[in-house]
C-alpha positions as CSV (number, residue, x, y, z in Angstrom):
1,M,161.0,35.9,152.1
2,K,159.3,38.7,154.2
3,Q,157.5,37.4,157.2
4,P,153.8,36.8,156.6
5,S,151.4,38.9,158.6
6,V,148.4,37.9,160.7
7,R,146.3,38.9,157.4
8,H,148.7,36.5,155.2
9,R,148.3,33.8,157.6
10,L,143.9,34.4,157.7
11,E,144.4,34.2,153.9
12,Y,146.4,31.5,153.5
13,A,144.2,29.4,156.0
14,L,141.0,30.4,154.0
15,V,142.5,29.1,150.5
16,V,143.8,26.1,152.4
17,V,140.3,25.2,153.6
18,V,138.7,26.0,150.2
19,R,141.3,24.1,148.6
20,G,140.7,21.1,150.5
21,I,137.0,21.3,150.0
22,I,137.2,21.6,145.8
23,R,139.7,18.4,146.0
24,I,136.7,16.3,147.0
25,L,134.0,18.2,145.3
26,P,132.7,16.8,142.1
27,D,134.1,18.6,138.7
28,A,130.5,19.8,138.1
29,L,129.9,21.2,141.9
30,G,133.5,22.9,141.2
31,R,132.3,24.5,138.5
32,A,129.3,25.8,139.8
33,L,131.3,27.2,142.9
34,G,133.5,28.8,140.8
35,T,130.6,30.9,138.9
36,F,129.4,31.2,142.5
37,I,132.6,33.1,143.4
38,G,132.9,35.0,140.0
39,L,129.2,36.3,140.1
40,T,129.6,37.0,143.7
41,F,132.8,39.4,143.1
42,Y,130.8,40.9,140.0
43,A,127.8,41.8,142.3
44,V,129.9,43.5,144.9
45,D,133.2,44.9,142.8
46,R,131.7,47.9,141.1
47,A,134.5,49.7,140.7
48,H,135.8,46.8,138.4
49,R,132.8,45.7,137.0
50,R,132.4,49.4,135.7
51,V,135.7,49.3,134.2
52,A,134.7,45.9,132.4
53,I,131.5,47.1,131.1
54,T,133.5,50.6,129.9
55,Q,136.2,48.6,128.1
56,L,133.9,46.5,126.3
57,R,131.6,48.8,125.0
58,A,134.5,50.4,123.7
59,A,136.1,47.5,122.1
60,F,132.6,46.2,120.9
61,P,131.0,49.7,119.5
62,T,128.4,47.9,117.9
63,R,127.2,45.8,120.8
64,E,124.4,46.6,122.5
65,P,125.1,48.0,126.1
66,A,122.9,44.9,127.4
67,E,125.2,42.6,125.3
68,C,128.3,44.3,126.8
69,R,127.4,43.8,130.3
70,A,126.6,40.1,129.9
71,I,129.8,39.6,128.5
72,A,131.3,41.2,131.9
73,R,129.0,39.3,133.8
74,A,130.1,36.3,132.1
75,T,133.9,37.0,132.4
76,F,133.5,37.7,136.0
77,A,132.0,33.9,136.3
78,H,135.1,32.7,134.4
79,F,137.6,33.9,136.7
80,G,135.5,32.5,139.3
81,R,136.0,29.0,137.7
82,L,139.5,29.4,136.6
83,L,140.3,30.1,140.4
84,V,138.4,26.8,141.3
85,A,140.0,25.0,138.5
86,L,143.8,26.3,139.5
87,L,143.0,25.2,143.2
88,K,141.7,21.9,141.7
89,F,144.6,21.1,139.4
90,S,147.3,22.2,142.2
91,T,145.3,18.7,144.2
92,L,146.0,16.4,141.1
93,T,149.1,14.1,139.9
94,P,150.4,14.7,136.7
95,A,148.6,11.4,135.4
96,E,145.3,13.2,136.3
97,M,146.2,15.9,135.0
98,R,146.6,14.3,131.7
99,T,143.4,12.9,131.5
100,R,142.0,16.2,131.7
101,V,143.8,18.1,129.0
102,E,143.8,17.4,125.5
103,F,146.8,18.9,123.0
104,E,146.7,20.6,119.9
105,G,149.6,21.9,117.7
106,D,152.3,20.6,120.0
107,D,154.1,19.1,117.2
108,R,154.9,22.7,116.2
109,M,156.4,23.5,119.6
110,R,158.6,20.4,119.2
111,H,159.5,21.8,115.5
112,A,160.2,25.5,116.9
113,L,162.5,23.6,119.9
114,A,164.5,21.8,117.3
115,G,165.9,24.9,116.0
116,G,167.9,24.9,119.0
117,K,167.4,28.8,120.0
118,G,164.8,27.9,122.3
119,V,161.1,29.3,122.4
120,I,159.2,32.2,123.6
121,I,155.5,31.4,124.4
122,V,153.4,34.3,124.4
123,T,149.7,34.4,125.6
124,G,147.4,36.7,128.0
125,H,145.1,36.3,131.2
126,F,143.0,34.3,128.6
127,G,141.3,31.2,129.2
128,Y,142.9,29.0,131.5
129,W,147.0,29.9,131.0
130,E,147.7,28.9,134.4
131,L,146.1,25.2,133.6
132,H,148.1,25.4,130.4
133,G,151.1,26.5,132.3
134,M,150.8,23.5,134.6
135,S,150.2,20.8,132.0
136,H,152.8,21.8,129.0
137,A,155.2,19.4,130.2
138,L,153.0,16.5,130.2
139,V,153.8,16.5,126.4
140,L,156.6,18.9,125.9
141,P,160.2,19.7,128.1
142,P,159.5,21.7,130.7
143,M,159.3,26.1,130.6
144,S,160.1,28.9,132.5
145,V,157.3,30.9,133.3
146,L,157.8,34.8,133.6
147,A,155.6,36.1,136.7
148,R,155.2,38.7,139.3
149,P,155.5,37.3,143.1
150,L,152.3,37.4,145.2
151,D,152.1,40.5,148.1
152,N,151.1,37.3,150.2
153,P,154.0,35.1,151.0
154,L,152.2,32.1,151.9
155,L,150.3,32.4,149.1
156,H,153.1,33.3,146.8
157,D,154.9,29.6,147.8
158,L,151.6,28.0,147.2
159,L,151.2,29.0,143.8
160,E,154.9,28.3,143.0
161,R,154.5,24.9,143.9
162,A,151.2,24.5,141.4
163,R,153.5,26.1,138.8
164,C,156.5,23.5,139.0
165,V,154.7,20.5,139.8
166,T,155.4,18.9,136.0
167,G,158.8,20.1,136.3
168,N,158.5,23.9,135.3
169,K,160.7,27.0,136.8
170,V,159.5,30.8,138.0
171,I,161.6,33.5,136.4
172,Y,160.1,36.7,138.5
173,R,160.4,39.8,136.5
174,Q,163.0,41.7,138.7
175,R,166.8,41.3,137.2
176,A,165.3,38.8,134.9
177,L,167.0,39.2,131.7
178,R,169.9,36.9,132.4
179,R,167.8,33.9,133.1
180,I,165.6,34.3,130.5
181,L,168.6,34.2,127.9
182,R,170.0,31.5,129.8
183,A,167.1,29.5,129.4
184,L,166.7,30.7,125.7
185,S,170.7,29.5,124.9
186,A,170.0,26.1,126.4
187,G,167.1,25.5,123.7
188,E,164.1,25.9,126.5
189,C,160.6,27.3,126.5
190,V,159.7,30.8,128.2
191,A,156.3,32.2,128.7
192,V,155.5,35.5,128.8
193,L,152.0,37.2,129.1
194,I,151.8,40.1,126.4
195,D,148.4,41.9,127.7
196,Q,149.2,44.2,130.6
197,H,149.7,48.1,130.8
198,I,153.4,48.8,130.9
199,Q,155.0,51.8,132.2
200,A,158.7,51.3,131.8
201,A,160.6,53.7,129.1
202,D,161.3,50.5,126.9
203,A,157.2,49.8,126.3
204,V,155.9,50.0,122.7
205,K,152.2,51.5,121.8
206,V,150.6,48.9,119.5
207,D,146.8,48.7,118.8
208,F,144.6,46.2,120.6
209,F,140.9,46.6,119.1
210,N,141.8,49.4,117.5
211,R,142.8,51.6,120.1
212,P,146.6,52.3,121.3
213,V,147.5,49.9,124.3
214,S,151.0,50.4,125.9
215,T,152.8,46.9,125.8
216,T,156.1,45.6,126.8
217,A,159.0,45.6,123.8
218,A,161.1,43.0,125.8
219,V,159.3,39.9,123.7
220,A,160.0,41.1,120.3
221,T,163.3,42.5,121.0
222,L,164.4,39.0,122.9
223,A,163.1,37.4,119.6
224,L,164.7,39.4,117.0
225,R,167.9,39.2,119.5
226,T,168.1,35.6,120.1
227,G,166.4,34.3,117.0
228,A,164.1,32.1,119.2
229,P,160.6,31.4,117.6
230,L,157.5,33.3,119.0
231,V,154.7,30.4,119.4
232,P,151.4,32.1,120.8
233,A,149.1,29.7,123.0
234,F,146.1,29.5,124.7
235,A,143.8,27.0,126.9
236,L,140.0,27.0,126.1
237,P,137.4,24.8,128.1
238,L,135.5,21.8,127.4
239,A,132.3,20.0,128.0
240,G,132.8,18.0,131.4
241,G,135.7,20.2,133.0
242,R,138.3,19.2,130.3
243,Y,140.6,21.8,128.3
244,R,141.9,21.6,125.1
245,L,145.9,23.3,125.1
246,I,146.5,24.8,121.7
247,Y,150.0,26.0,120.6
248,E,149.5,28.4,117.2
249,P,152.0,28.7,114.3
250,P,155.2,30.8,115.4
251,V,154.7,34.1,114.7
252,E,156.1,35.6,111.1
253,L,158.9,37.8,112.0
254,P,159.1,41.5,110.2
255,S,161.3,41.9,106.6
256,A,164.9,43.2,107.2
257,D,163.8,46.6,106.1
258,A,161.1,46.9,108.5
259,S,161.3,50.3,109.8
260,D,160.5,49.4,113.5
261,P,160.6,45.7,113.8
262,V,160.1,45.6,117.4
263,R,156.3,47.2,117.0
264,E,155.7,45.5,114.4
265,L,156.3,42.0,115.8
266,T,154.7,43.3,118.8
267,Q,151.7,44.2,116.9
268,R,151.6,40.7,115.1
269,C,151.8,38.9,118.8
270,T,149.0,41.2,119.9
271,D,146.8,40.5,117.0
272,V,146.8,36.7,117.4
273,L,145.6,37.6,121.1
274,E,143.1,39.7,120.0
275,M,141.8,37.2,117.3
276,Y,141.5,34.8,120.0
277,V,139.5,37.7,122.5
278,R,137.2,38.8,119.6
279,R,135.9,34.7,119.4
280,H,135.4,34.0,123.1
281,P,135.1,37.8,124.7
282,H,134.3,36.5,128.3
283,L,137.5,34.6,128.8
284,W,139.3,37.8,129.0
285,L,140.2,39.8,131.7
286,W,138.1,42.9,130.8
287,M,138.7,43.8,134.8
288,H,142.2,45.1,134.1
289,R,142.4,48.4,132.9
290,R,144.4,48.0,129.7
291,W,143.7,51.2,127.7
292,R,144.8,54.4,130.1
293,E,145.1,56.9,127.8
294,D,141.9,57.4,126.8
295,Q,140.4,56.1,130.5
296,P,141.7,58.6,133.1
297,E,138.9,57.7,135.0
298,A,139.7,54.0,135.1
299,M,143.2,55.7,137.2
300,A,141.6,55.8,140.3
301,V,140.3,51.8,140.4
302,P,142.8,49.8,141.9
303,G,144.6,47.5,139.6
304,M,144.5,43.7,139.0
305,F,148.4,43.1,139.2
306,P,151.1,45.5,140.7
307,A,152.7,48.3,139.0
308,A,154.7,47.4,135.9
309,A,157.2,50.3,135.8
310,S,159.9,48.5,137.0
311,D,159.4,45.0,135.5
312,D,163.0,44.7,133.9
313,S,165.8,46.4,135.6
314,E,168.1,45.0,133.1
315,P,167.1,46.5,129.8
316,V,166.7,44.5,126.9
317,E,169.1,46.1,124.0
318,Q,167.6,47.0,121.1
C-alpha cells in the first residue's frame, strides 16, 4: 500500500469525524444531512451538473428542460444521502443492518446458486448498491465484489472494511480474472457493475436509452464460458430509512445460433438496468460521462471514476 500523503490524512480525518457524527444522528437528521451535502455539490460542481442535465435531456427528449434539471438536482441529493447511509451502515452490526433491509427475490439467488456454477450479480451505480453489497450476506452466502482501489489508501482501507464486515471479499480489477474464475468454480457469487464507460479493446457497444455506449464484454463472456447465471440486483429506498434489496430473475441466455452472443447478452443486462433507471431516474449516476462518442464536450470534465482502459490485464477469451 502506498504511503498516505498529508492530504490523504486530512481527508481521512474529515471522513472519520463526519462518520462519528452520523453514527449518533437520528436517521431523519442523517438523511437531511445527506440531502444538504448533495445539494451543496449540485450548487458548486458546475461541470458535473452540466453533464447530468445534458445526459438527462438526451435520454428523455420528450421531457421539459426544467424537469431534467429537477431530476439532476434530485440525483445529487440522492448521492449525498447514499454517502451518509454508507457511513451509517459502516457503524452498524450485522444484526442492526438486518433491521433496516428487506429482501425480495432472494429465493431466486438460492435457486441460481444451487446449479453449482456460481452466480454473476449485475447491477449499476443505481440506488443503494453499496448497502446491497454489505447486506447481501445477511441472508445469502457472501460474495466477491469487483471494485477499483481508491486513491486515498486510508479511505480505501475504511471502505474495504465496510464492504467485508458481513463476510464479503473484494476483487480489485487489476489481474482479477483468475480470482473471479476461482470464485465461480467454487459456486460463489461475484458482483459486477456494468454501467461505466470502457475504453478497452474488448468492450462491446450496446444501446442504453437508445444511444450506443461502450460497455464491458467480460460479464457476458464469463457467463457464456462458465455457465454462471446472470442475476440483476438493485436496492431501493423505503420510508423510515429502510431499503428493499431486489434480485431479478436470471437474464435469459442468447440462443445457440446467435450471431453475436456476447453483445446480445450484454444488451439484455443493460436493458434490465435501463428499466430501473426509467422507473427511478433520480437514483442513477447521471454525473458519470456514460455517452462519450456523441458528447465530445464532456471529455473535458473530470471523470467520476479512474480510467477503465486497463481493467482486465488478463483478457477473457471469447
